[in-house]
mmCIF file as gemmi writes it, N, C-alpha and C atoms, coordinates in Angstrom:
data_model
loop_
_atom_site.group_PDB
_atom_site.id
_atom_site.type_symbol
_atom_site.label_atom_id
_atom_site.label_alt_id
_atom_site.label_comp_id
_atom_site.label_asym_id
_atom_site.label_entity_id
_atom_site.label_seq_id
_atom_site.pdbx_PDB_ins_code
_atom_site.Cartn_x
_atom_site.Cartn_y
_atom_site.Cartn_z
_atom_site.occupancy
_atom_site.B_iso_or_equiv
_atom_site.pdbx_formal_charge
_atom_site.auth_seq_id
_atom_site.auth_asym_id
_atom_site.pdbx_PDB_model_num
ATOM 1 N N . MET Axp A 1 ? 76.402 -133.112 20.306 1 0 ? 1 A 1
ATOM 2 C CA . MET Axp A 1 ? 75.801 -132.593 21.529 1 0 ? 1 A 1
ATOM 3 C C . MET Axp A 1 ? 74.623 -133.487 21.915 1 0 ? 1 A 1
ATOM 4 N N . PRO Axp A 2 ? 74.622 -134.014 23.127 1 0 ? 2 A 1
ATOM 5 C CA . PRO Axp A 2 ? 73.507 -134.879 23.523 1 0 ? 2 A 1
ATOM 6 C C . PRO Axp A 2 ? 72.236 -134.074 23.784 1 0 ? 2 A 1
ATOM 7 N N . LYS Axp A 3 ? 71.132 -134.8 23.737 1 0 ? 3 A 1
ATOM 8 C CA . LYS Axp A 3 ? 69.855 -134.159 24.024 1 0 ? 3 A 1
ATOM 9 C C . LYS Axp A 3 ? 69.777 -133.819 25.506 1 0 ? 3 A 1
ATOM 10 N N . LEU Axp A 4 ? 69.111 -132.727 25.832 1 0 ? 4 A 1
ATOM 11 C CA . LEU Axp A 4 ? 68.931 -132.324 27.222 1 0 ? 4 A 1
ATOM 12 C C . LEU Axp A 4 ? 67.626 -132.883 27.749 1 0 ? 4 A 1
ATOM 13 N N . LYS Axp A 5 ? 67.62 -133.225 29.027 1 0 ? 5 A 1
ATOM 14 C CA . LYS Axp A 5 ? 66.41 -133.766 29.632 1 0 ? 5 A 1
ATOM 15 C C . LYS Axp A 5 ? 65.583 -132.655 30.244 1 0 ? 5 A 1
ATOM 16 N N . THR Axp A 6 ? 64.28 -132.807 30.134 1 0 ? 6 A 1
ATOM 17 C CA . THR Axp A 6 ? 63.333 -131.886 30.759 1 0 ? 6 A 1
ATOM 18 C C . THR Axp A 6 ? 63.029 -132.386 32.155 1 0 ? 6 A 1
ATOM 19 N N . ARG Axp A 7 ? 63.026 -131.485 33.12 1 0 ? 7 A 1
ATOM 20 C CA . ARG Axp A 7 ? 62.604 -131.859 34.473 1 0 ? 7 A 1
ATOM 21 C C . ARG Axp A 7 ? 61.099 -132.071 34.46 1 0 ? 7 A 1
ATOM 22 N N . LYS Axp A 8 ? 60.67 -133.29 34.75 1 0 ? 8 A 1
ATOM 23 C CA . LYS Axp A 8 ? 59.255 -133.617 34.633 1 0 ? 8 A 1
ATOM 24 C C . LYS Axp A 8 ? 58.413 -132.871 35.664 1 0 ? 8 A 1
ATOM 25 N N . ALA Axp A 9 ? 58.971 -132.58 36.831 1 0 ? 9 A 1
ATOM 26 C CA . ALA Axp A 9 ? 58.23 -131.819 37.84 1 0 ? 9 A 1
ATOM 27 C C . ALA Axp A 9 ? 57.928 -130.42 37.322 1 0 ? 9 A 1
ATOM 28 N N . ALA Axp A 10 ? 58.877 -129.816 36.622 1 0 ? 10 A 1
ATOM 29 C CA . ALA Axp A 10 ? 58.665 -128.479 36.068 1 0 ? 10 A 1
ATOM 30 C C . ALA Axp A 10 ? 57.688 -128.531 34.894 1 0 ? 10 A 1
ATOM 31 N N . ALA Axp A 11 ? 57.749 -129.592 34.107 1 0 ? 11 A 1
ATOM 32 C CA . ALA Axp A 11 ? 56.857 -129.712 32.957 1 0 ? 11 A 1
ATOM 33 C C . ALA Axp A 11 ? 55.409 -129.824 33.396 1 0 ? 11 A 1
ATOM 34 N N . LYS Axp A 12 ? 55.167 -130.396 34.577 1 0 ? 12 A 1
ATOM 35 C CA . LYS Axp A 12 ? 53.811 -130.517 35.079 1 0 ? 12 A 1
ATOM 36 C C . LYS Axp A 12 ? 53.303 -129.213 35.68 1 0 ? 12 A 1
ATOM 37 N N . ARG Axp A 13 ? 54.191 -128.319 36.049 1 0 ? 13 A 1
ATOM 38 C CA . ARG Axp A 13 ? 53.787 -127.101 36.754 1 0 ? 13 A 1
ATOM 39 C C . ARG Axp A 13 ? 53.762 -125.849 35.887 1 0 ? 13 A 1
ATOM 40 N N . PHE Axp A 14 ? 54.521 -125.832 34.817 1 0 ? 14 A 1
ATOM 41 C CA . PHE Axp A 14 ? 54.651 -124.621 34.005 1 0 ? 14 A 1
ATOM 42 C C . PHE Axp A 14 ? 54.269 -124.91 32.563 1 0 ? 14 A 1
ATOM 43 N N . ARG Axp A 15 ? 53.733 -123.876 31.893 1 0 ? 15 A 1
ATOM 44 C CA . ARG Axp A 15 ? 53.436 -123.929 30.472 1 0 ? 15 A 1
ATOM 45 C C . ARG Axp A 15 ? 53.982 -122.681 29.826 1 0 ? 15 A 1
ATOM 46 N N . THR Axp A 16 ? 54.152 -122.725 28.531 1 0 ? 16 A 1
ATOM 47 C CA . THR Axp A 16 ? 54.6 -121.531 27.826 1 0 ? 16 A 1
ATOM 48 C C . THR Axp A 16 ? 53.416 -120.91 27.095 1 0 ? 16 A 1
ATOM 49 N N . THR Axp A 17 ? 53.439 -119.594 27 1 0 ? 17 A 1
ATOM 50 C CA . THR Axp A 17 ? 52.435 -118.876 26.232 1 0 ? 17 A 1
ATOM 51 C C . THR Axp A 17 ? 52.901 -118.79 24.785 1 0 ? 17 A 1
ATOM 52 N N . GLY Axp A 18 ? 52.085 -118.208 23.949 1 0 ? 18 A 1
ATOM 53 C CA . GLY Axp A 18 ? 52.456 -118.061 22.551 1 0 ? 18 A 1
ATOM 54 C C . GLY Axp A 18 ? 53.645 -117.152 22.352 1 0 ? 18 A 1
ATOM 55 N N . SER Axp A 19 ? 53.82 -116.2 23.255 1 0 ? 19 A 1
ATOM 56 C CA . SER Axp A 19 ? 54.943 -115.261 23.134 1 0 ? 19 A 1
ATOM 57 C C . SER Axp A 19 ? 56.198 -115.769 23.825 1 0 ? 19 A 1
ATOM 58 N N . GLY Axp A 20 ? 56.138 -116.971 24.422 1 0 ? 20 A 1
ATOM 59 C CA . GLY Axp A 20 ? 57.334 -117.555 25.032 1 0 ? 20 A 1
ATOM 60 C C . GLY Axp A 20 ? 57.466 -117.33 26.512 1 0 ? 20 A 1
ATOM 61 N N . LYS Axp A 21 ? 56.486 -116.708 27.142 1 0 ? 21 A 1
ATOM 62 C CA . LYS Axp A 21 ? 56.544 -116.51 28.589 1 0 ? 21 A 1
ATOM 63 C C . LYS Axp A 21 ? 56.039 -117.769 29.29 1 0 ? 21 A 1
ATOM 64 N N . PHE Axp A 22 ? 56.371 -117.902 30.572 1 0 ? 22 A 1
ATOM 65 C CA . PHE Axp A 22 ? 55.94 -119.051 31.351 1 0 ? 22 A 1
ATOM 66 C C . PHE Axp A 22 ? 54.774 -118.661 32.249 1 0 ? 22 A 1
ATOM 67 N N . VAL Axp A 23 ? 53.787 -119.545 32.347 1 0 ? 23 A 1
ATOM 68 C CA . VAL Axp A 23 ? 52.656 -119.327 33.242 1 0 ? 23 A 1
ATOM 69 C C . VAL Axp A 23 ? 52.635 -120.436 34.285 1 0 ? 23 A 1
ATOM 70 N N . ARG Axp A 24 ? 52.05 -120.115 35.412 1 0 ? 24 A 1
ATOM 71 C CA . ARG Axp A 24 ? 51.984 -121.037 36.539 1 0 ? 24 A 1
ATOM 72 C C . ARG Axp A 24 ? 50.625 -120.903 37.194 1 0 ? 24 A 1
ATOM 73 N N . ARG Axp A 25 ? 50.333 -121.824 38.115 1 0 ? 25 A 1
ATOM 74 C CA . ARG Axp A 25 ? 49.11 -121.742 38.898 1 0 ? 25 A 1
ATOM 75 C C . ARG Axp A 25 ? 49.404 -121.033 40.211 1 0 ? 25 A 1
ATOM 76 N N . HIS Axp A 26 ? 48.342 -120.537 40.845 1 0 ? 26 A 1
ATOM 77 C CA . HIS Axp A 26 ? 48.489 -119.9 42.147 1 0 ? 26 A 1
ATOM 78 C C . HIS Axp A 26 ? 48.518 -120.952 43.246 1 0 ? 26 A 1
ATOM 79 N N . ALA Axp A 27 ? 49.135 -120.606 44.357 1 0 ? 27 A 1
ATOM 80 C CA . ALA Axp A 27 ? 49.132 -121.464 45.533 1 0 ? 27 A 1
ATOM 81 C C . ALA Axp A 27 ? 47.869 -121.207 46.348 1 0 ? 27 A 1
ATOM 82 N N . MET Axp A 28 ? 47.656 -121.963 47.393 1 0 ? 28 A 1
ATOM 83 C CA . MET Axp A 28 ? 46.554 -121.81 48.359 1 0 ? 28 A 1
ATOM 84 C C . MET Axp A 28 ? 45.198 -122.174 47.768 1 0 ? 28 A 1
ATOM 85 N N . LYS Axp A 29 ? 45.146 -123.055 46.788 1 0 ? 29 A 1
ATOM 86 C CA . LYS Axp A 29 ? 43.871 -123.419 46.173 1 0 ? 29 A 1
ATOM 87 C C . LYS Axp A 29 ? 43.594 -124.912 46.299 1 0 ? 29 A 1
ATOM 88 N N . ASN Axp A 30 ? 44.319 -125.625 47.171 1 0 ? 30 A 1
ATOM 89 C CA . ASN Axp A 30 ? 44.162 -127.075 47.246 1 0 ? 30 A 1
ATOM 90 C C . ASN Axp A 30 ? 43.215 -127.532 48.336 1 0 ? 30 A 1
ATOM 91 N N . HIS Axp A 31 ? 43.293 -126.946 49.508 1 0 ? 31 A 1
ATOM 92 C CA . HIS Axp A 31 ? 42.448 -127.415 50.6 1 0 ? 31 A 1
ATOM 93 C C . HIS Axp A 31 ? 42.14 -126.239 51.511 1 0 ? 31 A 1
ATOM 94 N N . LEU Axp A 32 ? 41.296 -126.472 52.515 1 0 ? 32 A 1
ATOM 95 C CA . LEU Axp A 32 ? 40.825 -125.419 53.43 1 0 ? 32 A 1
ATOM 96 C C . LEU Axp A 32 ? 40.14 -124.297 52.648 1 0 ? 32 A 1
ATOM 97 N N . LEU Axp A 33 ? 39.292 -124.692 51.702 1 0 ? 33 A 1
ATOM 98 C CA . LEU Axp A 33 ? 38.636 -123.712 50.84 1 0 ? 33 A 1
ATOM 99 C C . LEU Axp A 33 ? 37.312 -123.208 51.412 1 0 ? 33 A 1
ATOM 100 N N . GLU Axp A 34 ? 36.852 -123.84 52.482 1 0 ? 34 A 1
ATOM 101 C CA . GLU Axp A 34 ? 35.556 -123.517 53.052 1 0 ? 34 A 1
ATOM 102 C C . GLU Axp A 34 ? 35.466 -122.064 53.521 1 0 ? 34 A 1
ATOM 103 N N . HIS Axp A 35 ? 36.516 -121.604 54.183 1 0 ? 35 A 1
ATOM 104 C CA . HIS Axp A 35 ? 36.45 -120.278 54.801 1 0 ? 35 A 1
ATOM 105 C C . HIS Axp A 35 ? 36.962 -119.169 53.883 1 0 ? 35 A 1
ATOM 106 N N . LYS Axp A 36 ? 37.478 -119.532 52.709 1 0 ? 36 A 1
ATOM 107 C CA . LYS Axp A 36 ? 37.979 -118.507 51.802 1 0 ? 36 A 1
ATOM 108 C C . LYS Axp A 36 ? 36.816 -117.949 50.993 1 0 ? 36 A 1
ATOM 109 N N . PRO Axp A 37 ? 36.793 -116.642 50.777 1 0 ? 37 A 1
ATOM 110 C CA . PRO Axp A 37 ? 35.712 -116.053 49.999 1 0 ? 37 A 1
ATOM 111 C C . PRO Axp A 37 ? 35.753 -116.519 48.539 1 0 ? 37 A 1
ATOM 112 N N . THR Axp A 38 ? 34.614 -116.507 47.903 1 0 ? 38 A 1
ATOM 113 C CA . THR Axp A 38 ? 34.528 -116.962 46.517 1 0 ? 38 A 1
ATOM 114 C C . THR Axp A 38 ? 35.372 -116.096 45.594 1 0 ? 38 A 1
ATOM 115 N N . CYS Axp A 39 ? 35.413 -114.802 45.852 1 0 ? 39 A 1
ATOM 116 C CA . CYS Axp A 39 ? 36.196 -113.918 44.983 1 0 ? 39 A 1
ATOM 117 C C . CYS Axp A 39 ? 37.683 -114.253 45.058 1 0 ? 39 A 1
ATOM 118 N N . ARG Axp A 40 ? 38.147 -114.645 46.238 1 0 ? 40 A 1
ATOM 119 C CA . ARG Axp A 40 ? 39.555 -115.019 46.388 1 0 ? 40 A 1
ATOM 120 C C . ARG Axp A 40 ? 39.838 -116.333 45.675 1 0 ? 40 A 1
ATOM 121 N N . LYS Axp A 41 ? 38.911 -117.292 45.774 1 0 ? 41 A 1
ATOM 122 C CA . LYS Axp A 41 ? 39.104 -118.576 45.102 1 0 ? 41 A 1
ATOM 123 C C . LYS Axp A 41 ? 39.085 -118.405 43.592 1 0 ? 41 A 1
ATOM 124 N N . ASN Axp A 42 ? 38.23 -117.526 43.102 1 0 ? 42 A 1
ATOM 125 C CA . ASN Axp A 42 ? 38.196 -117.253 41.666 1 0 ? 42 A 1
ATOM 126 C C . ASN Axp A 42 ? 39.499 -116.613 41.198 1 0 ? 42 A 1
ATOM 127 N N . ARG Axp A 43 ? 40.022 -115.709 42.001 1 0 ? 43 A 1
ATOM 128 C CA . ARG Axp A 43 ? 41.28 -115.041 41.651 1 0 ? 43 A 1
ATOM 129 C C . ARG Axp A 43 ? 42.437 -116.035 41.638 1 0 ? 43 A 1
ATOM 130 N N . LEU Axp A 44 ? 42.425 -116.971 42.587 1 0 ? 44 A 1
ATOM 131 C CA . LEU Axp A 44 ? 43.491 -117.961 42.658 1 0 ? 44 A 1
ATOM 132 C C . LEU Axp A 44 ? 43.395 -118.996 41.542 1 0 ? 44 A 1
ATOM 133 N N . SER Axp A 45 ? 42.232 -119.123 40.92 1 0 ? 45 A 1
ATOM 134 C CA . SER Axp A 45 ? 42.055 -120.099 39.85 1 0 ? 45 A 1
ATOM 135 C C . SER Axp A 45 ? 42.736 -119.664 38.559 1 0 ? 45 A 1
ATOM 136 N N . LYS Axp A 46 ? 42.927 -118.379 38.395 1 0 ? 46 A 1
ATOM 137 C CA . LYS Axp A 46 ? 43.504 -117.873 37.154 1 0 ? 46 A 1
ATOM 138 C C . LYS Axp A 46 ? 45.01 -118.148 37.111 1 0 ? 46 A 1
ATOM 139 N N . LEU Axp A 47 ? 45.548 -118.202 35.918 1 0 ? 47 A 1
ATOM 140 C CA . LEU Axp A 47 ? 46.977 -118.413 35.739 1 0 ? 47 A 1
ATOM 141 C C . LEU Axp A 47 ? 47.738 -117.123 36.005 1 0 ? 47 A 1
ATOM 142 N N . ALA Axp A 48 ? 48.98 -117.276 36.426 1 0 ? 48 A 1
ATOM 143 C CA . ALA Axp A 48 ? 49.846 -116.128 36.689 1 0 ? 48 A 1
ATOM 144 C C . ALA Axp A 48 ? 51.144 -116.311 35.916 1 0 ? 48 A 1
ATOM 145 N N . LEU Axp A 49 ? 51.765 -115.21 35.558 1 0 ? 49 A 1
ATOM 146 C CA . LEU Axp A 49 ? 53.058 -115.272 34.89 1 0 ? 49 A 1
ATOM 147 C C . LEU Axp A 49 ? 54.157 -115.55 35.907 1 0 ? 49 A 1
ATOM 148 N N . VAL Axp A 50 ? 55.138 -116.311 35.491 1 0 ? 50 A 1
ATOM 149 C CA . VAL Axp A 50 ? 56.312 -116.541 36.335 1 0 ? 50 A 1
ATOM 150 C C . VAL Axp A 50 ? 57.088 -115.238 36.417 1 0 ? 50 A 1
ATOM 151 N N . ASP Axp A 51 ? 57.561 -114.903 37.598 1 0 ? 51 A 1
ATOM 152 C CA . ASP Axp A 51 ? 58.285 -113.651 37.801 1 0 ? 51 A 1
ATOM 153 C C . ASP Axp A 51 ? 59.573 -113.631 36.977 1 0 ? 51 A 1
ATOM 154 N N . GLU Axp A 52 ? 59.944 -112.46 36.528 1 0 ? 52 A 1
ATOM 155 C CA . GLU Axp A 52 ? 61.117 -112.342 35.654 1 0 ? 52 A 1
ATOM 156 C C . GLU Axp A 52 ? 62.402 -112.787 36.333 1 0 ? 52 A 1
ATOM 157 N N . THR Axp A 53 ? 62.452 -112.754 37.674 1 0 ? 53 A 1
ATOM 158 C CA . THR Axp A 53 ? 63.649 -113.224 38.371 1 0 ? 53 A 1
ATOM 159 C C . THR Axp A 53 ? 63.757 -114.738 38.369 1 0 ? 53 A 1
ATOM 160 N N . ASP Axp A 54 ? 62.66 -115.451 38.069 1 0 ? 54 A 1
ATOM 161 C CA . ASP Axp A 54 ? 62.67 -116.911 38.07 1 0 ? 54 A 1
ATOM 162 C C . ASP Axp A 54 ? 62.601 -117.511 36.67 1 0 ? 54 A 1
ATOM 163 N N . VAL Axp A 55 ? 62.481 -116.689 35.662 1 0 ? 55 A 1
ATOM 164 C CA . VAL Axp A 55 ? 62.32 -117.203 34.309 1 0 ? 55 A 1
ATOM 165 C C . VAL Axp A 55 ? 63.542 -118.01 33.886 1 0 ? 55 A 1
ATOM 166 N N . HIS Axp A 56 ? 64.732 -117.567 34.228 1 0 ? 56 A 1
ATOM 167 C CA . HIS Axp A 56 ? 65.932 -118.31 33.805 1 0 ? 56 A 1
ATOM 168 C C . HIS Axp A 56 ? 66.013 -119.662 34.496 1 0 ? 56 A 1
ATOM 169 N N . ARG Axp A 57 ? 65.481 -119.787 35.709 1 0 ? 57 A 1
ATOM 170 C CA . ARG Axp A 57 ? 65.464 -121.077 36.395 1 0 ? 57 A 1
ATOM 171 C C . ARG Axp A 57 ? 64.498 -122.04 35.728 1 0 ? 57 A 1
ATOM 172 N N . VAL Axp A 58 ? 63.325 -121.534 35.386 1 0 ? 58 A 1
ATOM 173 C CA . VAL Axp A 58 ? 62.317 -122.391 34.756 1 0 ? 58 A 1
ATOM 174 C C . VAL Axp A 58 ? 62.79 -122.808 33.354 1 0 ? 58 A 1
ATOM 175 N N . SER Axp A 59 ? 63.363 -121.896 32.626 1 0 ? 59 A 1
ATOM 176 C CA . SER Axp A 59 ? 63.81 -122.226 31.277 1 0 ? 59 A 1
ATOM 177 C C . SER Axp A 59 ? 64.974 -123.205 31.3 1 0 ? 59 A 1
ATOM 178 N N . ALA Axp A 60 ? 65.771 -123.205 32.364 1 0 ? 60 A 1
ATOM 179 C CA . ALA Axp A 60 ? 66.852 -124.187 32.472 1 0 ? 60 A 1
ATOM 180 C C . ALA Axp A 60 ? 66.286 -125.58 32.758 1 0 ? 60 A 1
ATOM 181 N N . MET Axp A 61 ? 65.157 -125.646 33.472 1 0 ? 61 A 1
ATOM 182 C CA . MET Axp A 61 ? 64.554 -126.935 33.757 1 0 ? 61 A 1
ATOM 183 C C . MET Axp A 61 ? 63.779 -127.484 32.578 1 0 ? 61 A 1
ATOM 184 N N . MET Axp A 62 ? 63.353 -126.572 31.681 1 0 ? 62 A 1
ATOM 185 C CA . MET Axp A 62 ? 62.595 -126.982 30.501 1 0 ? 62 A 1
ATOM 186 C C . MET Axp A 62 ? 63.313 -126.449 29.253 1 0 ? 62 A 1
ATOM 187 N N . PRO Axp A 63 ? 64.366 -127.11 28.788 1 0 ? 63 A 1
ATOM 188 C CA . PRO Axp A 63 ? 65.195 -126.535 27.731 1 0 ? 63 A 1
ATOM 189 C C . PRO Axp A 63 ? 64.5 -126.436 26.384 1 0 ? 63 A 1
ATOM 190 N N . TYR Axp A 64 ? 63.459 -127.23 26.143 1 0 ? 64 A 1
ATOM 191 C CA . TYR Axp A 64 ? 62.796 -127.198 24.836 1 0 ? 64 A 1
ATOM 192 C C . TYR Axp A 64 ? 61.455 -126.476 24.861 1 0 ? 64 A 1
ATOM 193 N N . ALA Axp A 65 ? 61.157 -125.792 25.94 1 0 ? 65 A 1
ATOM 194 C CA . ALA Axp A 65 ? 59.884 -125.064 26.04 1 0 ? 65 A 1
ATOM 195 C C . ALA Axp A 65 ? 59.975 -123.722 25.351 1 0 ? 65 A 1
């Protein structure tokens, strides 16, 4: 059986937790930050879990994660 390749775009965007779940960053935190409240920017800075409907897609892109 040949080795499977990891999608490098997915490897840069997702990480695994100790329990095997995938975490991601929030969107809307790159630009136009001037008018957003600080509490919203702080909330967007935290990591979020990948939704259970997308976990099989992410795990297929990262077979060794």
